[in-house]
PDB file of N, CA, C and O in Angstrom:
ATOM      1  N   UNK A   1      19.465 -17.377  -4.701  1.00  0.00           N
ATOM      2  CA  UNK A   1      19.658 -15.937  -4.682  1.00  0.00           C
ATOM      3  C   UNK A   1      18.334 -15.209  -4.963  1.00  0.00           C
ATOM      4  O   UNK A   1      17.978 -14.247  -4.283  1.00  0.00           O
ATOM      5  N   UNK A   2      17.616 -15.699  -5.987  1.00  0.00           N
ATOM      6  CA  UNK A   2      16.334 -15.072  -6.343  1.00  0.00           C
ATOM      7  C   UNK A   2      15.359 -15.126  -5.170  1.00  0.00           C
ATOM      8  O   UNK A   2      14.723 -14.124  -4.842  1.00  0.00           O
ATOM      9  N   UNK A   3      15.241 -16.307  -4.530  1.00  0.00           N
ATOM     10  CA  UNK A   3      14.315 -16.436  -3.407  1.00  0.00           C
ATOM     11  C   UNK A   3      14.734 -15.555  -2.235  1.00  0.00           C
ATOM     12  O   UNK A   3      13.882 -14.995  -1.545  1.00  0.00           O
ATOM     13  N   UNK A   4      16.023 -15.429  -2.009  1.00  0.00           N
ATOM     14  CA  UNK A   4      16.503 -14.580  -0.925  1.00  0.00           C
ATOM     15  C   UNK A   4      16.109 -13.126  -1.185  1.00  0.00           C
ATOM     16  O   UNK A   4      15.676 -12.421  -0.274  1.00  0.00           O
ATOM     17  N   UNK A   5      16.261 -12.689  -2.423  1.00  0.00           N
ATOM     18  CA  UNK A   5      15.865 -11.318  -2.774  1.00  0.00           C
ATOM     19  C   UNK A   5      14.359 -11.135  -2.669  1.00  0.00           C
ATOM     20  O   UNK A   5      13.877 -10.096  -2.220  1.00  0.00           O
ATOM     21  N   UNK A   6      13.625 -12.157  -3.090  1.00  0.00           N
ATOM     22  CA  UNK A   6      12.162 -12.101  -2.980  1.00  0.00           C
ATOM     23  C   UNK A   6      11.739 -11.978  -1.519  1.00  0.00           C
ATOM     24  O   UNK A   6      10.860 -11.184  -1.183  1.00  0.00           O
ATOM     25  N   UNK A   7      12.370 -12.768  -0.659  1.00  0.00           N
ATOM     26  CA  UNK A   7      12.033 -12.711   0.760  1.00  0.00           C
ATOM     27  C   UNK A   7      12.407 -11.355   1.363  1.00  0.00           C
ATOM     28  O   UNK A   7      11.703 -10.854   2.240  1.00  0.00           O
ATOM     29  N   UNK A   8      13.492 -10.768   0.909  1.00  0.00           N
ATOM     30  CA  UNK A   8      13.866  -9.432   1.375  1.00  0.00           C
ATOM     31  C   UNK A   8      12.800  -8.412   0.959  1.00  0.00           C
ATOM     32  O   UNK A   8      12.404  -7.562   1.756  1.00  0.00           O
ATOM     33  N   UNK A   9      12.344  -8.503  -0.284  1.00  0.00           N
ATOM     34  CA  UNK A   9      11.308  -7.585  -0.771  1.00  0.00           C
ATOM     35  C   UNK A   9      10.020  -7.753   0.033  1.00  0.00           C
ATOM     36  O   UNK A   9       9.345  -6.771   0.342  1.00  0.00           O
ATOM     37  N   UNK A  10       9.688  -8.980   0.365  1.00  0.00           N
ATOM     38  CA  UNK A  10       8.490  -9.249   1.164  1.00  0.00           C
ATOM     39  C   UNK A  10       8.647  -8.642   2.555  1.00  0.00           C
ATOM     40  O   UNK A  10       7.697  -8.075   3.095  1.00  0.00           O
ATOM     41  N   UNK A  11       9.828  -8.757   3.132  1.00  0.00           N
ATOM     42  CA  UNK A  11      10.090  -8.156   4.443  1.00  0.00           C
ATOM     43  C   UNK A  11       9.883  -6.646   4.382  1.00  0.00           C
ATOM     44  O   UNK A  11       9.290  -6.067   5.293  1.00  0.00           O
ATOM     45  N   UNK A  12      10.359  -6.008   3.330  1.00  0.00           N
ATOM     46  CA  UNK A  12      10.177  -4.564   3.166  1.00  0.00           C
ATOM     47  C   UNK A  12       8.695  -4.214   3.002  1.00  0.00           C
ATOM     48  O   UNK A  12       8.235  -3.202   3.529  1.00  0.00           O
ATOM     49  N   UNK A  13       7.948  -5.052   2.271  1.00  0.00           N
ATOM     50  CA  UNK A  13       6.506  -4.821   2.131  1.00  0.00           C
ATOM     51  C   UNK A  13       5.831  -4.879   3.497  1.00  0.00           C
ATOM     52  O   UNK A  13       4.975  -4.055   3.818  1.00  0.00           O
ATOM     53  N   UNK A  14       6.226  -5.860   4.288  1.00  0.00           N
ATOM     54  CA  UNK A  14       5.635  -6.015   5.618  1.00  0.00           C
ATOM     55  C   UNK A  14       5.975  -4.801   6.499  1.00  0.00           C
ATOM     56  O   UNK A  14       5.120  -4.299   7.228  1.00  0.00           O
ATOM     57  N   UNK A  15       7.210  -4.345   6.423  1.00  0.00           N
ATOM     58  CA  UNK A  15       7.614  -3.157   7.191  1.00  0.00           C
ATOM     59  C   UNK A  15       6.800  -1.931   6.777  1.00  0.00           C
ATOM     60  O   UNK A  15       6.354  -1.157   7.624  1.00  0.00           O
ATOM     61  N   UNK A  16       6.613  -1.764   5.476  1.00  0.00           N
ATOM     62  CA  UNK A  16       5.834  -0.632   4.967  1.00  0.00           C
ATOM     63  C   UNK A  16       4.384  -0.731   5.412  1.00  0.00           C
ATOM     64  O   UNK A  16       3.773   0.270   5.786  1.00  0.00           O
ATOM     65  N   UNK A  17       3.837  -1.936   5.371  1.00  0.00           N
ATOM     66  CA  UNK A  17       2.461  -2.151   5.816  1.00  0.00           C
ATOM     67  C   UNK A  17       2.307  -1.769   7.286  1.00  0.00           C
ATOM     68  O   UNK A  17       1.334  -1.113   7.660  1.00  0.00           O
ATOM     69  N   UNK A  18       3.258  -2.176   8.114  1.00  0.00           N
ATOM     70  CA  UNK A  18       3.221  -1.819   9.533  1.00  0.00           C
ATOM     71  C   UNK A  18       3.268  -0.301   9.717  1.00  0.00           C
ATOM     72  O   UNK A  18       2.564   0.253  10.562  1.00  0.00           O
ATOM     73  N   UNK A  19       4.094   0.356   8.929  1.00  0.00           N
ATOM     74  CA  UNK A  19       4.200   1.816   9.011  1.00  0.00           C
ATOM     75  C   UNK A  19       2.883   2.483   8.619  1.00  0.00           C
ATOM     76  O   UNK A  19       2.441   3.424   9.279  1.00  0.00           O
ATOM     77  N   UNK A  20       2.257   1.996   7.547  1.00  0.00           N
ATOM     78  CA  UNK A  20       0.979   2.560   7.103  1.00  0.00           C
ATOM     79  C   UNK A  20      -0.096   2.407   8.172  1.00  0.00           C
ATOM     80  O   UNK A  20      -0.920   3.299   8.372  1.00  0.00           O
ATOM     81  N   UNK A  21      -0.078   1.283   8.844  1.00  0.00           N
ATOM     82  CA  UNK A  21      -1.071   1.060   9.896  1.00  0.00           C
ATOM     83  C   UNK A  21      -0.791   1.946  11.106  1.00  0.00           C
ATOM     84  O   UNK A  21      -1.706   2.547  11.670  1.00  0.00           O
ATOM     85  N   UNK A  22       0.472   2.023  11.495  1.00  0.00           N
ATOM     86  CA  UNK A  22       0.802   2.781  12.706  1.00  0.00           C
ATOM     87  C   UNK A  22       0.575   4.281  12.547  1.00  0.00           C
ATOM     88  O   UNK A  22       0.279   4.966  13.526  1.00  0.00           O
ATOM     89  N   UNK A  23       0.710   4.804  11.320  1.00  0.00           N
ATOM     90  CA  UNK A  23       0.477   6.243  11.151  1.00  0.00           C
ATOM     91  C   UNK A  23      -0.958   6.559  10.727  1.00  0.00           C
ATOM     92  O   UNK A  23      -1.286   7.713  10.452  1.00  0.00           O
ATOM     93  N   UNK A  24      -1.815   5.528  10.674  1.00  0.00           N
ATOM     94  CA  UNK A  24      -3.230   5.741  10.410  1.00  0.00           C
ATOM     95  C   UNK A  24      -3.609   5.881   8.948  1.00  0.00           C
ATOM     96  O   UNK A  24      -4.744   6.242   8.638  1.00  0.00           O
ATOM     97  N   UNK A  25      -2.677   5.603   8.040  1.00  0.00           N
ATOM     98  CA  UNK A  25      -2.971   5.711   6.611  1.00  0.00           C
ATOM     99  C   UNK A  25      -3.973   4.648   6.175  1.00  0.00           C
ATOM    100  O   UNK A  25      -4.821   4.901   5.319  1.00  0.00           O
ATOM    101  N   UNK A  26      -3.875   3.458   6.767  1.00  0.00           N
ATOM    102  CA  UNK A  26      -4.834   2.389   6.466  1.00  0.00           C
ATOM    103  C   UNK A  26      -5.436   1.887   7.766  1.00  0.00           C
ATOM    104  O   UNK A  26      -4.822   1.973   8.829  1.00  0.00           O
ATOM    105  N   UNK A  27      -6.654   1.361   7.660  1.00  0.00           N
ATOM    106  CA  UNK A  27      -7.339   0.821   8.819  1.00  0.00           C
ATOM    107  C   UNK A  27      -7.058  -0.658   9.013  1.00  0.00           C
ATOM    108  O   UNK A  27      -6.298  -1.273   8.265  1.00  0.00           O
ATOM    109  N   UNK A  28      -7.693  -1.212  10.038  1.00  0.00           N
ATOM    110  CA  UNK A  28      -7.471  -2.612  10.382  1.00  0.00           C
ATOM    111  C   UNK A  28      -7.870  -3.575   9.273  1.00  0.00           C
ATOM    112  O   UNK A  28      -7.146  -4.530   8.991  1.00  0.00           O
ATOM    113  N   UNK A  29      -9.018  -3.331   8.639  1.00  0.00           N
ATOM    114  CA  UNK A  29      -9.482  -4.255   7.601  1.00  0.00           C
ATOM    115  C   UNK A  29      -8.502  -4.306   6.431  1.00  0.00           C
ATOM    116  O   UNK A  29      -8.133  -5.387   5.971  1.00  0.00           O
ATOM    117  N   UNK A  30      -8.089  -3.151   5.960  1.00  0.00           N
ATOM    118  CA  UNK A  30      -7.120  -3.106   4.852  1.00  0.00           C
ATOM    119  C   UNK A  30      -5.803  -3.736   5.278  1.00  0.00           C
ATOM    120  O   UNK A  30      -5.179  -4.467   4.510  1.00  0.00           O
ATOM    121  N   UNK A  31      -5.385  -3.451   6.501  1.00  0.00           N
ATOM    122  CA  UNK A  31      -4.140  -4.018   7.011  1.00  0.00           C
ATOM    123  C   UNK A  31      -4.178  -5.541   6.969  1.00  0.00           C
ATOM    124  O   UNK A  31      -3.247  -6.173   6.470  1.00  0.00           O
ATOM    125  N   UNK A  32      -5.244  -6.126   7.487  1.00  0.00           N
ATOM    126  CA  UNK A  32      -5.325  -7.587   7.560  1.00  0.00           C
ATOM    127  C   UNK A  32      -5.446  -8.229   6.177  1.00  0.00           C
ATOM    128  O   UNK A  32      -4.905  -9.311   5.949  1.00  0.00           O
ATOM    129  N   UNK A  33      -6.138  -7.582   5.270  1.00  0.00           N
ATOM    130  CA  UNK A  33      -6.216  -8.108   3.894  1.00  0.00           C
ATOM    131  C   UNK A  33      -4.840  -8.122   3.237  1.00  0.00           C
ATOM    132  O   UNK A  33      -4.442  -9.118   2.632  1.00  0.00           O
ATOM    133  N   UNK A  34      -4.124  -7.022   3.359  1.00  0.00           N
ATOM    134  CA  UNK A  34      -2.789  -6.937   2.766  1.00  0.00           C
ATOM    135  C   UNK A  34      -1.798  -7.850   3.484  1.00  0.00           C
ATOM    136  O   UNK A  34      -0.918  -8.439   2.857  1.00  0.00           O
ATOM    137  N   UNK A  35      -1.948  -7.962   4.789  1.00  0.00           N
ATOM    138  CA  UNK A  35      -1.079  -8.855   5.554  1.00  0.00           C
ATOM    139  C   UNK A  35      -1.227 -10.299   5.069  1.00  0.00           C
ATOM    140  O   UNK A  35      -0.240 -11.024   4.943  1.00  0.00           O
ATOM    141  N   UNK A  36      -2.458 -10.706   4.802  1.00  0.00           N
ATOM    142  CA  UNK A  36      -2.690 -12.063   4.308  1.00  0.00           C
ATOM    143  C   UNK A  36      -2.022 -12.277   2.947  1.00  0.00           C
ATOM    144  O   UNK A  36      -1.424 -13.326   2.708  1.00  0.00           O
ATOM    145  N   UNK A  37      -2.122 -11.296   2.067  1.00  0.00           N
ATOM    146  CA  UNK A  37      -1.461 -11.409   0.762  1.00  0.00           C
ATOM    147  C   UNK A  37       0.054 -11.535   0.923  1.00  0.00           C
ATOM    148  O   UNK A  37       0.695 -12.329   0.235  1.00  0.00           O
ATOM    149  N   UNK A  38       0.613 -10.752   1.829  1.00  0.00           N
ATOM    150  CA  UNK A  38       2.051 -10.828   2.081  1.00  0.00           C
ATOM    151  C   UNK A  38       2.413 -12.190   2.667  1.00  0.00           C
ATOM    152  O   UNK A  38       3.431 -12.775   2.297  1.00  0.00           O
ATOM    153  N   UNK A  39       1.584 -12.697   3.581  1.00  0.00           N
ATOM    154  CA  UNK A  39       1.830 -14.023   4.160  1.00  0.00           C
ATOM    155  C   UNK A  39       1.892 -15.092   3.078  1.00  0.00           C
ATOM    156  O   UNK A  39       2.789 -15.935   3.086  1.00  0.00           O
ATOM    157  N   UNK A  40       0.942 -15.061   2.146  1.00  0.00           N
ATOM    158  CA  UNK A  40       0.927 -16.048   1.060  1.00  0.00           C
ATOM    159  C   UNK A  40       2.157 -15.902   0.169  1.00  0.00           C
ATOM    160  O   UNK A  40       2.730 -16.899  -0.270  1.00  0.00           O
ATOM    161  N   UNK A  41       2.556 -14.679  -0.095  1.00  0.00           N
ATOM    162  CA  UNK A  41       3.758 -14.448  -0.905  1.00  0.00           C
ATOM    163  C   UNK A  41       4.997 -14.993  -0.205  1.00  0.00           C
ATOM    164  O   UNK A  41       5.879 -15.575  -0.836  1.00  0.00           O
ATOM    165  N   UNK A  42       5.046 -14.797   1.097  1.00  0.00           N
ATOM    166  CA  UNK A  42       6.183 -15.294   1.874  1.00  0.00           C
ATOM    167  C   UNK A  42       6.236 -16.820   1.842  1.00  0.00           C
ATOM    168  O   UNK A  42       7.309 -17.406   1.694  1.00  0.00           O
ATOM    169  N   UNK A  43       5.090 -17.451   1.980  1.00  0.00           N
ATOM    170  CA  UNK A  43       5.044 -18.916   1.896  1.00  0.00           C
ATOM    171  C   UNK A  43       5.490 -19.409   0.530  1.00  0.00           C
ATOM    172  O   UNK A  43       6.244 -20.377   0.436  1.00  0.00           O
ATOM    173  N   UNK A  44       5.034 -18.758  -0.522  1.00  0.00           N
ATOM    174  CA  UNK A  44       5.383 -19.170  -1.886  1.00  0.00           C
ATOM    175  C   UNK A  44       6.871 -18.988  -2.165  1.00  0.00           C
ATOM    176  O   UNK A  44       7.447 -19.752  -2.940  1.00  0.00           O
ATOM    177  N   UNK A  45       7.498 -18.001  -1.555  1.00  0.00           N
ATOM    178  CA  UNK A  45       8.910 -17.721  -1.805  1.00  0.00           C
ATOM    179  C   UNK A  45       9.843 -18.593  -0.974  1.00  0.00           C
ATOM    180  O   UNK A  45      11.036 -18.683  -1.263  1.00  0.00           O
ATOM    181  N   UNK A  46       9.300 -19.234   0.055  1.00  0.00           N
ATOM    182  CA  UNK A  46      10.135 -20.053   0.934  1.00  0.00           C
ATOM    183  C   UNK A  46      10.354 -21.430   0.327  1.00  0.00           C
ATOM    184  O   UNK A  46       9.425 -22.018  -0.225  1.00  0.00           O
ATOM    185  N   UNK A  47      11.579 -21.952   0.424  1.00  0.00           N
ATOM    186  CA  UNK A  47      11.838 -23.306  -0.075  1.00  0.00           C
ATOM    187  C   UNK A  47      10.946 -24.323   0.639  1.00  0.00           C
ATOM    188  O   UNK A  47      10.646 -24.171   1.823  1.00  0.00           O
ATOM    189  N   UNK A  48      10.531 -25.342  -0.078  1.00  0.00           N
ATOM    190  CA  UNK A  48       9.639 -26.365   0.477  1.00  0.00           C
ATOM    191  C   UNK A  48      10.229 -26.962   1.753  1.00  0.00           C
ATOM    192  O   UNK A  48      11.397 -27.351   1.793  1.00  0.00           O
ATOM    193  N   UNK A  49       9.404 -27.026   2.785  1.00  0.00           N
ATOM    194  CA  UNK A  49       9.804 -27.647   4.036  1.00  0.00           C
ATOM    195  C   UNK A  49      10.704 -26.810   4.920  1.00  0.00           C
ATOM    196  O   UNK A  49      11.123 -27.270   5.982  1.00  0.00           O
ATOM    197  N   UNK A  50      11.008 -25.605   4.510  1.00  0.00           N
ATOM    198  CA  UNK A  50      11.925 -24.806   5.324  1.00  0.00           C
ATOM    199  C   UNK A  50      11.363 -23.436   5.679  1.00  0.00           C
ATOM    200  O   UNK A  50      12.123 -22.508   5.955  1.00  0.00           O
ATOM    201  N   UNK A  51      10.044 -23.300   5.676  1.00  0.00           N
ATOM    202  CA  UNK A  51       9.442 -22.003   5.975  1.00  0.00           C
ATOM    203  C   UNK A  51       9.764 -21.587   7.401  1.00  0.00           C
ATOM    204  O   UNK A  51       9.567 -22.351   8.346  1.00  0.00           O
ATOM    205  N   UNK A  52      10.259 -20.373   7.540  1.00  0.00           N
ATOM    206  CA  UNK A  52      10.465 -19.751   8.837  1.00  0.00           C
ATOM    207  C   UNK A  52       9.980 -18.319   8.713  1.00  0.00           C
ATOM    208  O   UNK A  52      10.470 -17.575   7.863  1.00  0.00           O
ATOM    209  N   UNK A  53       9.035 -17.920   9.536  1.00  0.00           N
ATOM    210  CA  UNK A  53       8.533 -16.550   9.438  1.00  0.00           C
ATOM    211  C   UNK A  53       9.664 -15.538   9.571  1.00  0.00           C
ATOM    212  O   UNK A  53      10.567 -15.701  10.391  1.00  0.00           O
ATOM    213  N   UNK A  54       9.600 -14.494   8.755  1.00  0.00           N
ATOM    214  CA  UNK A  54      10.599 -13.430   8.843  1.00  0.00           C
ATOM    215  C   UNK A  54      10.361 -12.564  10.059  1.00  0.00           C
ATOM    216  O   UNK A  54      11.287 -11.967  10.608  1.00  0.00           O
ATOM    217  N   UNK A  55       9.110 -12.503  10.474  1.00  0.00           N
ATOM    218  CA  UNK A  55       8.760 -11.664  11.609  1.00  0.00           C
ATOM    219  C   UNK A  55       7.863 -12.442  12.544  1.00  0.00           C
ATOM    220  O   UNK A  55       7.242 -13.427  12.145  1.00  0.00           O
ATOM    221  N   UNK A  56       7.794 -12.011  13.766  1.00  0.00           N
ATOM    222  CA  UNK A  56       6.910 -12.639  14.747  1.00  0.00           C
ATOM    223  C   UNK A  56       6.144 -11.554  15.481  1.00  0.00           C
ATOM    224  O   UNK A  56       6.376 -11.308  16.664  1.00  0.00           O
ATOM    225  N   UNK A  57       5.236 -10.912  14.775  1.00  0.00           N
ATOM    226  CA  UNK A  57       4.440  -9.832  15.366  1.00  0.00           C
ATOM    227  C   UNK A  57       3.436 -10.397  16.319  1.00  0.00           C
ATOM    228  O   UNK A  57       2.667  -9.648  16.921  1.00  0.00           O
TER     229      UNK A  57
END
């Protein structure tokens, strides 16, 4: 349950990041730095051996 909630929160972070980029609030460099942090968080929250990306941008 905890991991499922964590993954949901990560999905929301990713959605917010996409919104910030699309409306010009952040640039490409900031976007990619934050995207990498979110990617690592997503990997850490996924059960071992069962990682499946939440998004396929």
